[in-house]
C-alpha positions in Angstrom: 87.4 73.2 102.0 83.6 73.0 101.2 84.4 72.2 97.5 86.9 69.6 98.5 84.4 67.9 100.8 81.8 67.9 98.0 84.4 66.4 95.7 85.1 63.8 98.3 81.4 62.8 98.5 81.3 62.4 94.8 84.5 60.3 94.9 82.9 58.1 97.6 79.9 57.5 95.4 82.2 56.6 92.4 84.2 54.2 94.5 81.0 52.5 95.7 79.8 52.1 92.1 83.2 50.6 91.1 83.0 48.2 94.1 79.5 47.0 93.2 79.1 47.5 89.4 75.8 45.6 89.3 74.1 47.6 92.0 71.3 50.0 91.0 72.9 53.5 90.9 69.8 55.0 92.5 70.1 52.8 95.5 71.2 54.9 98.6 71.5 52.1 101.1 74.4 49.7 101.2 73.7 46.2 100.0 72.1 43.9 102.5 72.8 40.3 103.3 70.9 37.7 105.2 73.3 36.5 107.9 72.6 33.5 110.1 70.0 34.9 112.5 71.4 33.0 115.5 74.9 34.5 114.8 73.4 38.0 114.7 71.7 37.6 118.1 74.8 36.2 119.9 77.6 38.7 120.5 80.0 35.9 121.2 79.4 34.7 117.6 81.0 37.8 116.1 82.8 37.9 113.8 81.2 35.3 111.5 81.6 34.7 107.8 78.3 35.5 106.2 76.5 32.8 104.2 76.4 35.2 101.2 78.8 35.7 98.3 81.2 38.6 98.5 79.8 41.6 96.7 82.9 43.8 96.4 84.9 43.8 93.1 88.4 44.3 94.4 89.9 43.7 91.0 88.1 46.8 89.7 89.0 48.8 92.8 92.6 47.9 92.5 92.6 49.5 89.0 91.9 52.7 90.9 94.2 52.1 93.8 96.0 48.9 94.7 96.4 50.0 98.3 92.7 49.2 99.0 92.8 46.3 101.4 89.2 45.9 102.5 85.7 47.5 102.4 83.5 48.4 105.3 79.7 48.9 105.3 77.2 49.8 108.0 73.7 49.7 106.7 71.5 52.6 107.5 74.5 55.0 107.5 76.8 56.6 105.0 79.6 54.2 106.0 80.3 52.3 102.8 84.0 52.9 102.1 87.2 51.2 101.0 89.9 50.7 103.6 93.4 51.6 102.6 96.9 51.0 103.8 100.1 52.6 102.5 103.2 50.5 103.4 105.9 52.7 104.9 103.7 55.7 105.5 101.1 55.0 108.2 99.6 58.6 108.2 99.4 59.0 104.4 95.6 58.4 104.2 94.9 60.7 107.1 95.4 63.6 104.6 94.9 61.9 101.2 91.9 60.4 99.5 91.6 57.1 97.7 92.9 58.7 94.5 96.1 59.8 96.4 95.1 63.5 96.2 95.5 65.7 99.3 92.2 65.9 101.0 91.0 67.4 104.3 88.8 64.3 104.8 91.5 61.8 104.0 90.3 58.2 103.7 89.5 55.2 105.9 92.7 53.4 106.6 94.8 51.1 108.8 98.4 51.5 109.7 100.5 48.8 108.1 103.3 49.0 110.6 100.9 47.9 113.4 98.3 45.8 111.6 98.4 43.1 108.9 96.6 44.0 105.7 95.0 40.5 105.7 93.3 41.5 109.0 94.6 38.4 110.8 95.6 40.4 113.9 93.6 40.0 117.1 92.9 43.8 117.0 92.9 46.1 114.0 92.4 49.8 114.4 90.5 51.4 111.5 91.0 55.2 111.2 88.6 57.7 109.7 87.5 61.2 110.4 84.3 62.3 112.2 83.3 64.8 109.6 80.8 67.5 110.6 79.1 67.1 107.2 77.9 63.6 108.3 80.4 61.7 106.1 83.2 59.3 107.0 82.7 57.9 110.5 80.4 60.7 111.8 77.4 58.4 111.9 79.1 56.3 114.5 78.4 59.0 117.0 74.7 58.0 116.9 75.7 54.6 118.2 76.3 56.1 121.7 72.5 55.8 121.8 71.3 52.3 122.3 68.4 52.8 119.9 70.8 53.2 117.0 72.4 49.8 117.4 69.1 48.2 118.4 67.9 49.3 114.9 71.1 48.2 113.1 74.0 46.5 114.8 75.7 44.7 111.9 78.9 45.8 110.3 79.7 44.2 106.9 83.4 43.8 106.4 84.9 42.5 103.2 88.6 41.6 102.9 90.3 40.6 99.7 89.3 37.0 100.4 86.1 36.9 102.4 83.1 38.7 103.9 82.6 39.0 107.6 79.7 40.3 109.6 80.4 41.9 113.0 77.7 42.6 115.5 78.1 45.7 117.6 77.8 44.7 121.2 79.3 47.7 123.0 80.0 51.4 122.2 82.0 53.9 124.1 83.2 57.4 123.4 
């Protein structure tokens, strides 16, 4: 399992490079954007469409896997992942990576039988493991401490058509 997790981390890095081919490969942080400061301060303003160009190359990503439906990034964390959806098999990416290989870590995904892949639903549940090695959604655990989301409370969410910025305004476990 340790080797599989190391392979998963390498794959995550490869996917990030495919998603943002112009980004410096030595950069470790997710790309930043300058959202409207007033929107970032007002929780009722979330979500908002950011006044920046979309940075994710979905055409290149779809050459790897056409079931990639979005991309999620939380600056200051390792959360910088594609979001997948397999029609007809809601649990597939629970145990498979973005390349469709069996993987203990699975992938970040939504269930197509419950949510629309265009993210037009009022609520969308995004699934991902809380990995002990710190990958996937493990860093969300730090957000139970207010200091974490005081430091960085913006989630960048790219769909196939647009970029949104969500402000974290509450956290519960």
